[in-house]
C-alpha positions, 0 to 999 in steps of 0.5 A: 786184704781190707774190707771196704766197709770199714775206715780204720782210724787207728792202727787196729787190725784190718779184719773187723766185723760188727754184730747188731742186736736189734732187741725190744729193750736195747740195740747193741752193736759189737765190733769184733777184731778177727785174729787167726789162731794158727790152726787150720780154719781157726779164727778168734774174735776179740771184741774191741767196741760196744755201743748200746742204745735204748730200743725204740720202735721194736716190739717182740722182735718186730719193727713197729716204727721204722723212724724210731728204730733208725734213730736207735740204730744210729745211736748204738752205731755211733757209740760203737764207732767211738769206742772202737775207733772205726767207721762202721758201714756194714753189719750182721743183724739178728732177728727174733720173734714168734714168726721164726720157724724151723723144720727138717728137710732131706736131699739126695742126688746121684754122684756122677764124678769119681769123687764128691766135690763142692759142686755135689755138696751144693747140689744136695743142699739145693735139693734139700731146700727145694721145698714149698715155702709160702710166699710170705716166708723167707729162708734164713738158714739151711744148716746141714746135720750131716751127710750120708754116702751110699747108706753110710751116715755120720759124715760131716764133710763128704768132699774128696770121698767116693760114692754114687749116692749123696744124701743130707738132712738139713734144718731150714729156718724161716722168718716172715719176709716183711719182718726181715725186710723192715729190719733191713730197711731200718739199717739201710736208712741208718746208712748201713749195709746188711751183710747177713741176717742171723736168727738170734738164738743161733748168734747167742749160741756162737758166743756162749757154747763150746764145741763139746757142748754142741756135740754132747747136746745143749739147750741155749735159752736167750731171754731178751726183753720181748722174746725168749729164743731157744736153740737146741744142739746135738752132735755138733749141729742145731736140731731145733730153734724156737722163739717164745713171746715172753721176755724180760718186759713181761716181768717188768709189766707184771711189777708195774701192774702189781705194785701200781707204779710206772714201767720205768720204776718197775724196771729199776726195782726189777734190776736192783731187787728182783728175785724169781724164788721166794725161798731165796729171800733172807729175813724181812727185807724191805725195798723203796718204791718210788712214784712219778711225783715223788710224794707217795714213795713207800717201803714194801717187803721185798717178798711182795715183789718176788710174789709177782716175779716168781709165777712169771718165771715159772710160766716161762721155764714151764713153756721152755720145758714143754718145747724141749720135751715135746720135740723129743730132745730132752734125753739128748741134752747131756750137757744141760742148759745155758742161760743167756740174755739180760733177764737171766741176771735176776737172782734165782733164774738159774736155780729155778731153771734147774728145778723146772727143767731138771737139767744142769744149768749155767749162765752163759757169758760171751767170750772175747771181751777181755779188753772190755772189763765193764762189759765182760761177764754180762750175758746181755751182750751175748747176741751182739757178740755172737753175731760178730763171731757168726760173721767171721766164718764167711768173711774169713772164707772170703780171704782164703781162710777156712775156704770151702765151708759147706755153708759158703754162699749163704751170705751172698744168697741173702744179699742177692735177695736184699738187692732184689727187694730194695733195688 
């Protein structure tokens, strides 16, 4: 079965998905080719194309200039189309920002049939999400954290079981309705259909976490340009999600102010010579600092740069630790922390995270990029790749693979809302 939103210009697999990461510093489109693993419900996604463009009109995950955002989206999509050899007409988009909120809810229903089926699962999910939501908020995800039948908990899939009372606990993630609409509107103006809107930390987790890590307990920290997304997993599902208003651009601005240089030069110096810990410096290193007119270039000790970056890194990881411990999840994180996002490439970020969070830390890079050697191993692509992987679940279900997922219908609900909003 072919998707109507792609025009294949070669001999590639018909089943293709596109994740569009609309960030503060860059917009990245990832084209994924979906392959069956041969296992029940199994799927694998191989990334066959990437398109990256500077982000304009986005600040901390929120659209500030829709026309500039549209142009950046078009540029990223055009590059991805060229690399993958397809015409892209629909995407899964990620959303971030301080407006993202996460809370728990509980649903319970009486079972009237001999056994529990999909209808009962849908009913208990509807009961769980029947909560008062402010008019300016929109539900983005309703994620079950397990089911209970007649008091027996720990059930992951209740279908086919017998019982008279079905309960579920869910995590509901919401976002500001205007922020969601402006992102969708930007994509539509760029000639794209939006299939789904996914909270960015969830997408990043799909790209960098294994199922074991989700089961044992892991924190995914996605440090982007304008914000830092946090997703906490335990016993196979998400427990908490949050977004902090600090990202890589804060480091850049600190350098620009501290060294009295342009933000462009500050970004270059941060990427080439940045380090988050003075203890990692070796000897009396010096770096070249440029200026706009190229007449006042100078050399400074690298230590000056690190003295600017270290306090910001300490602040960021201290805020993350407070978020984890304040929610009561610290002792459940048996598998530690996975850092991802472009800002984690700065030297010493993983070491500082381990020191402050007092948990094992690793850098998470997206899987499925073996054919793109230049981009493989780069954590800055995690969100875009994760969006393509996240979309595989619903799209494969539509083709009869992994059919009957308890989250089926999420995309159709969102698409229905979008059509009502923009008709």
